[in-house]
Backbone bond lengths (Angstrom), bond angles and torsions (degrees), N, CA, C in turn:
res aa  C-N    CA-C-N  psi(-1)  N-CA   C-N-CA  omega(-1)  CA-C   N-CA-C  phi
1 M - - - 1.444 - - 1.530 107.19 -
2 D 1.284 115.03 129.00 1.453 117.03 179.84 1.525 110.11 -95.82
3 F 1.309 115.44 170.41 1.454 122.45 -173.33 1.530 111.69 -65.94
4 S 1.299 119.92 -38.97 1.462 122.28 -178.91 1.531 110.99 -65.39
5 Q 1.317 117.01 -39.08 1.462 120.36 176.96 1.530 109.79 -66.30
6 F 1.322 116.16 -42.50 1.466 120.98 179.01 1.531 110.12 -62.59
7 F 1.324 116.20 -45.76 1.461 120.42 -178.57 1.527 111.08 -63.45
8 S 1.319 118.81 -42.41 1.461 121.09 179.50 1.531 110.92 -67.66
9 D 1.343 117.99 -34.68 1.465 120.77 176.33 1.525 111.31 -66.88
10 V 1.331 115.63 -43.11 1.476 120.03 178.62 1.525 109.46 -64.78
11 L 1.315 117.02 -45.01 1.458 120.56 179.71 1.532 110.84 -61.66
12 A 1.301 118.89 -43.19 1.464 122.49 177.75 1.521 110.83 -63.54
13 T 1.314 117.18 -39.59 1.458 121.41 178.74 1.527 110.77 -65.71
14 V 1.335 116.61 -44.75 1.469 120.63 179.86 1.529 110.24 -64.09
15 I 1.317 117.11 -45.50 1.465 119.88 179.01 1.528 110.17 -63.69
16 G 1.313 117.44 -43.90 1.464 121.00 178.50 1.514 112.07 -61.96
17 A 1.334 116.51 -43.15 1.470 120.37 178.74 1.525 110.23 -66.90
18 G 1.329 116.51 -39.72 1.469 120.22 178.69 1.513 111.37 -62.69
19 L 1.332 115.82 -46.06 1.462 118.75 177.94 1.526 111.57 -65.94
20 A 1.312 116.14 -38.42 1.469 119.75 179.57 1.521 111.02 -66.12
21 L 1.339 116.71 -31.18 1.464 120.54 -178.45 1.529 111.12 -86.80
22 W 1.338 117.65 -49.99 1.449 121.05 -173.48 1.530 113.42 -83.21
23 G 1.293 118.70 -25.59 1.464 121.82 178.68 1.520 112.30 -59.33
24 P 1.325 118.76 -53.86 1.473 119.40 178.28 1.531 113.02 -64.48
25 I 1.336 116.13 -33.64 1.474 118.34 177.99 1.523 109.83 -64.69
26 W 1.334 117.11 -45.36 1.457 121.10 178.58 1.533 110.78 -61.96
27 L 1.315 115.86 -43.64 1.458 120.90 179.75 1.529 111.22 -63.59
28 D 1.314 116.24 -40.45 1.468 120.62 178.40 1.525 110.72 -64.35
29 R 1.322 116.60 -43.03 1.466 120.13 178.77 1.525 110.74 -63.26
30 K 1.311 116.45 -41.99 1.459 121.06 179.32 1.534 110.50 -63.00
31 T 1.318 116.54 -44.48 1.467 121.67 179.16 1.524 110.46 -65.34
32 H 1.327 116.47 -43.35 1.464 121.28 179.49 1.536 110.26 -62.15
33 S 1.323 116.13 -42.92 1.464 120.52 178.85 1.525 110.74 -61.93
34 R 1.332 117.33 -43.25 1.462 121.55 178.71 1.534 110.51 -63.73
35 D 1.331 116.75 -41.94 1.467 120.74 178.86 1.525 111.25 -64.13
36 E 1.330 116.73 -40.78 1.469 120.44 178.85 1.531 110.85 -64.42
37 M 1.327 115.64 -39.84 1.464 118.76 178.04 1.524 110.69 -64.56
38 A 1.322 117.35 -39.37 1.468 120.97 178.15 1.526 110.79 -65.78
39 K 1.323 116.34 -41.07 1.477 120.01 177.51 1.515 110.57 -64.06
40 D 1.326 116.74 -40.99 1.463 120.89 179.83 1.530 110.93 -64.49
41 R 1.349 116.41 -42.50 1.474 119.37 176.87 1.529 110.64 -61.80
42 E 1.332 117.23 -41.91 1.465 121.11 179.37 1.531 110.55 -64.82
43 K 1.329 116.36 -39.65 1.461 120.72 178.48 1.526 110.31 -64.48
44 Q 1.334 117.08 -43.66 1.461 120.80 178.52 1.529 111.18 -63.95
45 K 1.313 115.99 -40.11 1.464 120.26 178.36 1.529 110.06 -63.18
46 R 1.321 116.26 -44.46 1.467 121.12 179.44 1.528 110.68 -63.80
47 A 1.325 116.44 -41.97 1.464 119.87 178.15 1.523 110.34 -61.16
48 G 1.316 117.15 -41.00 1.460 120.77 177.56 1.518 112.32 -62.86
49 Q 1.330 116.28 -40.84 1.464 120.30 178.42 1.525 111.07 -64.99
50 V 1.325 116.29 -43.45 1.471 120.99 -179.87 1.531 109.89 -63.97
51 L 1.336 116.42 -46.26 1.465 119.80 179.67 1.529 111.04 -63.65
52 S 1.311 117.06 -35.66 1.456 120.53 178.16 1.532 111.01 -64.46
53 L 1.324 117.17 -44.10 1.472 120.69 178.33 1.531 111.11 -63.76
54 I 1.317 116.24 -43.34 1.470 120.03 179.16 1.528 109.63 -64.29
55 S 1.324 116.49 -41.76 1.464 120.62 179.60 1.532 111.03 -61.22
56 Q 1.322 116.94 -41.60 1.471 120.13 178.44 1.524 110.69 -61.97
57 E 1.327 116.77 -43.53 1.458 119.27 -179.34 1.528 110.98 -68.19
58 L 1.323 117.45 -40.03 1.467 120.01 177.59 1.527 110.65 -65.11
59 Q 1.320 117.38 -36.73 1.460 120.36 177.76 1.535 110.22 -65.45
60 F 1.333 116.83 -40.14 1.464 120.78 175.42 1.532 109.57 -58.28
61 N 1.337 116.43 -45.87 1.463 120.59 -179.85 1.525 111.68 -66.21
62 S 1.315 116.87 -37.59 1.461 120.24 177.40 1.525 110.52 -62.41
63 D 1.322 116.84 -43.38 1.465 120.95 177.21 1.529 110.84 -63.26
64 A 1.317 116.72 -41.27 1.473 120.49 179.28 1.523 110.44 -64.32
65 L 1.318 116.85 -42.75 1.469 120.12 -179.86 1.524 111.29 -65.63
66 R 1.335 117.19 -37.71 1.465 120.16 177.65 1.526 111.30 -66.65
67 A 1.315 117.35 -32.87 1.471 121.18 -177.84 1.527 112.08 -71.87
68 I 1.313 116.89 -23.37 1.468 120.32 -179.58 1.522 107.92 -82.77
69 D 1.319 115.93 115.50 1.456 118.96 -177.37 1.526 111.23 -84.48
70 D 1.302 115.86 179.51 1.465 120.79 -177.38 1.526 112.91 -63.18
71 N 1.299 116.71 -21.63 1.450 120.25 179.92 1.534 111.49 -76.20
72 V 1.307 118.21 -15.74 1.464 126.79 179.62 1.519 112.32 55.51
73 Q 1.297 117.66 -49.55 1.458 120.42 -171.90 1.522 113.19 -73.68
74 S 1.336 118.66 -15.77 1.457 119.15 -177.23 1.530 112.94 -82.26
75 T 1.319 117.66 -17.96 1.462 121.19 -176.30 1.519 109.14 -133.91
76 Y 1.313 115.87 131.17 1.461 119.12 173.30 1.511 108.10 -115.58
77 R 1.297 117.64 121.23 1.458 123.32 176.22 1.521 107.77 -130.98
78 Q 1.277 115.50 134.65 1.469 121.73 178.72 1.524 109.46 -85.94
79 T 1.316 116.86 139.00 1.463 121.02 172.69 1.521 108.56 -97.63
80 R 1.332 115.56 162.72 1.469 119.55 -177.01 1.526 110.29 -124.24
81 V 1.328 114.93 140.09 1.465 121.24 173.63 1.528 110.84 -137.25
82 E 1.320 116.87 8.12 1.466 120.77 -174.22 1.530 112.95 -63.40
83 T 1.323 117.37 -42.37 1.473 119.89 -179.58 1.524 110.06 -63.10
84 W 1.323 115.69 -46.74 1.468 120.72 179.21 1.524 110.58 -59.01
85 Q 1.322 116.88 -46.53 1.458 120.17 -179.65 1.518 111.48 -62.03
86 A 1.318 116.92 -44.55 1.470 119.97 -179.14 1.523 111.16 -64.43
87 L 1.319 117.14 -44.07 1.458 120.37 -178.35 1.526 112.23 -69.77
88 S 1.322 116.57 -42.12 1.470 118.70 -178.21 1.524 111.59 -73.85
89 D 1.323 117.22 -38.01 1.467 119.73 178.65 1.525 111.78 -71.21
90 G 1.332 116.61 -29.71 1.461 121.04 -177.83 1.516 113.81 -87.41
91 G 1.323 118.55 1.07 1.457 121.20 179.32 1.519 113.62 75.95
92 E 1.321 117.34 18.12 1.465 121.12 -176.87 1.526 113.05 -80.87
93 L 1.334 117.73 -0.50 1.462 120.37 179.98 1.526 112.13 -88.84
94 K 1.322 117.45 -4.32 1.473 121.14 -178.05 1.524 113.74 -57.53
95 P 1.340 119.94 -37.74 1.473 118.20 -179.73 1.531 114.15 -65.01
96 I 1.317 117.51 -16.99 1.464 120.31 -179.10 1.526 107.85 -86.18
97 D 1.322 115.62 105.10 1.464 121.17 -175.59 1.522 112.08 -93.47
98 D 1.303 117.04 42.62 1.458 120.70 -179.00 1.533 109.00 -133.88
99 P 1.333 116.91 92.76 1.466 119.82 -178.20 1.527 113.52 -60.21
100 E 1.330 117.53 -33.26 1.465 119.91 179.39 1.525 110.75 -66.10
101 L 1.323 116.28 -42.77 1.469 120.31 177.74 1.523 110.32 -63.37
102 L 1.316 116.78 -45.05 1.465 119.75 178.46 1.527 110.83 -62.22
103 G 1.326 116.93 -35.89 1.467 120.59 176.72 1.521 111.62 -64.13
104 L 1.332 117.05 -42.64 1.465 120.71 178.48 1.528 111.34 -64.70
105 I 1.315 115.73 -42.46 1.472 119.87 179.09 1.521 109.75 -64.87
106 S 1.322 116.42 -44.21 1.461 121.14 179.49 1.525 111.00 -61.17
107 T 1.319 116.87 -41.44 1.468 121.14 178.02 1.527 110.79 -63.24
108 A 1.320 116.11 -41.62 1.469 119.40 178.47 1.527 110.51 -60.57
109 Y 1.324 116.50 -44.88 1.464 119.30 -179.87 1.526 112.04 -69.15
110 A 1.311 117.52 -33.93 1.469 119.49 176.41 1.522 109.83 -64.37
111 N 1.328 116.69 -42.25 1.465 120.02 177.99 1.520 111.62 -65.67
112 I 1.317 116.57 -39.83 1.473 120.08 177.71 1.520 110.40 -62.24
113 S 1.322 116.86 -44.68 1.472 120.38 179.62 1.524 111.05 -63.33
114 H 1.329 116.41 -41.54 1.473 120.62 178.36 1.527 110.18 -61.72
115 F 1.321 116.16 -46.11 1.453 119.74 177.89 1.528 111.41 -61.23
116 A 1.324 116.92 -44.52 1.463 120.44 -177.85 1.526 111.52 -59.95
117 I 1.316 116.71 -39.79 1.474 120.13 178.82 1.525 110.08 -63.51
118 L 1.347 117.00 -49.23 1.464 120.33 -179.52 1.534 111.25 -64.42
119 Y 1.300 115.82 -41.41 1.461 122.14 -179.50 1.525 110.52 -61.86
120 N 1.316 116.94 -46.17 1.467 120.72 179.31 1.527 111.64 -67.20
121 K 1.313 117.53 -37.40 1.480 120.44 176.70 1.529 110.14 -64.09
122 F 1.331 115.88 -41.64 1.458 119.56 178.80 1.526 110.49 -60.85
123 F 1.320 116.51 -44.68 1.470 119.47 178.96 1.516 111.22 -65.04
124 D 1.312 117.48 -37.70 1.467 119.35 175.70 1.518 110.46 -59.24
125 M 1.312 117.44 -44.39 1.466 120.96 -178.85 1.524 111.10 -68.95
126 K 1.323 116.53 -35.72 1.459 119.77 -177.67 1.524 112.12 -71.53
127 F 1.332 116.40 -44.71 1.452 119.64 -172.50 1.521 114.51 -96.98
128 F 1.307 116.63 -8.73 1.466 120.63 174.88 1.523 108.72 -126.12
129 P 1.341 116.65 67.79 1.473 120.63 -171.91 1.529 114.33 -64.23
130 K 1.316 117.75 -26.70 1.467 118.17 179.75 1.526 110.16 -67.27
131 K 1.299 114.42 -31.42 1.459 119.95 -179.83 1.535 110.61 -67.78
132 N 1.314 116.35 -43.39 1.464 121.80 -178.31 1.523 107.92 -138.97
133 A 1.301 117.77 103.39 1.461 121.40 -172.33 1.520 113.40 -99.70
134 Y 1.297 119.19 17.08 1.458 120.82 -175.23 1.525 110.49 -94.93
135 D 1.345 116.31 107.11 1.467 120.81 179.98 1.524 111.26 -65.62
136 A 1.295 117.76 -39.28 1.467 120.78 179.94 1.530 110.34 -63.16
137 L 1.309 115.60 -40.21 1.461 119.41 178.48 1.526 110.58 -66.12
138 K 1.345 116.12 -36.11 1.464 119.76 176.61 1.527 110.68 -62.23
139 D 1.329 116.15 -42.10 1.468 119.71 179.54 1.523 111.18 -65.16
140 I 1.312 116.74 -41.71 1.466 120.58 178.19 1.525 110.07 -62.96
141 L 1.306 115.85 -44.58 1.467 120.75 179.93 1.528 110.57 -64.26
142 R 1.332 117.11 -40.13 1.457 120.63 177.36 1.519 110.58 -62.09
143 N 1.324 117.34 -43.62 1.462 121.14 179.57 1.536 111.26 -63.37
144 H 1.308 116.02 -41.93 1.470 119.55 177.73 1.530 110.82 -66.50
145 A 1.320 116.58 -38.19 1.461 119.88 178.40 1.530 110.47 -64.44
146 M 1.320 117.54 -40.40 1.462 120.69 179.11 1.529 111.12 -67.10
147 K 1.319 117.02 -39.26 1.474 120.16 176.63 1.533 109.69 -64.68
148 A 1.319 116.88 -42.21 1.468 120.87 178.40 1.529 110.06 -65.36
149 K 1.330 117.17 -35.11 1.471 120.91 177.24 1.524 109.86 -63.13
150 E 1.343 117.02 -44.98 1.465 120.52 178.70 1.529 110.95 -62.42
151 D 1.328 116.46 -46.19 1.476 120.72 178.89 1.527 110.78 -60.62
152 S 1.326 115.73 -41.64 1.467 120.23 179.13 1.516 111.10 -63.76
153 S 1.323 116.69 -45.24 1.467 120.45 -179.96 1.521 111.00 -59.71
154 I 1.316 116.82 -43.47 1.469 120.81 179.58 1.534 110.09 -63.82
155 A 1.326 116.61 -48.29 1.467 120.26 -178.32 1.524 111.75 -63.81
156 V 1.326 116.82 -39.85 1.471 120.84 179.32 1.525 109.85 -65.21
157 N 1.327 117.33 -44.19 1.465 120.11 -179.44 1.527 111.82 -64.57
158 I 1.323 117.45 -38.97 1.465 120.83 176.79 1.521 109.84 -63.76
159 A 1.332 117.02 -47.05 1.466 121.01 -179.45 1.525 110.78 -62.86
160 L 1.326 117.38 -43.15 1.467 120.38 178.54 1.531 111.64 -62.41
161 G 1.326 116.26 -38.67 1.465 119.89 177.75 1.519 111.87 -63.27
162 E 1.321 116.50 -44.13 1.466 120.06 179.55 1.525 111.87 -68.70
163 I 1.335 116.76 -38.10 1.464 119.98 177.31 1.526 109.89 -63.26
164 S 1.336 116.96 -42.21 1.465 119.36 -179.10 1.525 111.11 -64.37
165 K 1.334 118.16 -29.21 1.466 120.86 175.12 1.524 111.00 -70.02
166 K 1.325 116.72 -34.20 1.464 121.24 -176.90 1.527 112.75 -84.37
167 L 1.326 117.50 -33.23 1.468 120.06 -175.40 1.528 113.73 -58.83
168 P 1.331 120.38 -43.94 1.468 117.65 178.36 1.527 112.72 -60.87
169 K 1.336 117.52 -35.68 1.462 120.51 177.90 1.519 110.10 -62.70
170 H 1.339 116.21 -45.91 1.454 120.41 -179.54 1.528 110.70 -66.86
171 A 1.328 116.92 -38.08 1.462 120.23 -179.42 1.524 110.29 -67.13
172 N 1.339 118.13 -41.15 1.454 120.58 179.81 1.519 111.54 -66.87
173 K 1.310 117.14 -40.93 1.460 119.55 -179.52 1.523 111.54 -68.84
174 S 1.325 116.64 -34.01 1.465 118.36 -179.42 1.524 111.53 -77.77
175 A 1.325 117.74 -20.53 1.457 120.44 179.28 1.525 112.03 -78.80
176 D 1.332 118.13 -21.97 1.469 122.03 -179.35 1.496 113.06 -67.05
């Protein structure tokens, strides 16, 4: 065996071993990268769907709050928090990687819940007077309900504005 034959055999072995070793590693990295991109697109799509559902419910609440006039007692409108509760309790908010947005949404729902409690108490006092016969307390409760309504409207509008800024981003990423 001469040196040139030996050298070409060694070189072929090294190249073959290199390809056998690095080829699958490269292929695995490429596949892993593609899978991560698919997971990221799915996560963005899910985040967009979740934000869309929350936005619809907040819009419903915004409409309900606008329908309630300063007299409070002339209009009864129910607010909704069921979608928020189901999504937050079920862990469906994980795809939304924006703690500030989640904080704004959470604040809006806290204000809505606070208003709903005061609003329902006021109606109980108004329509079941034997149960609670204190007119002064009714006025205080009405004033607190109106303040909570204003706070809720502000928080809902802020949350809706931030969601609308995020939704196009999520929609564009999910369309790719």
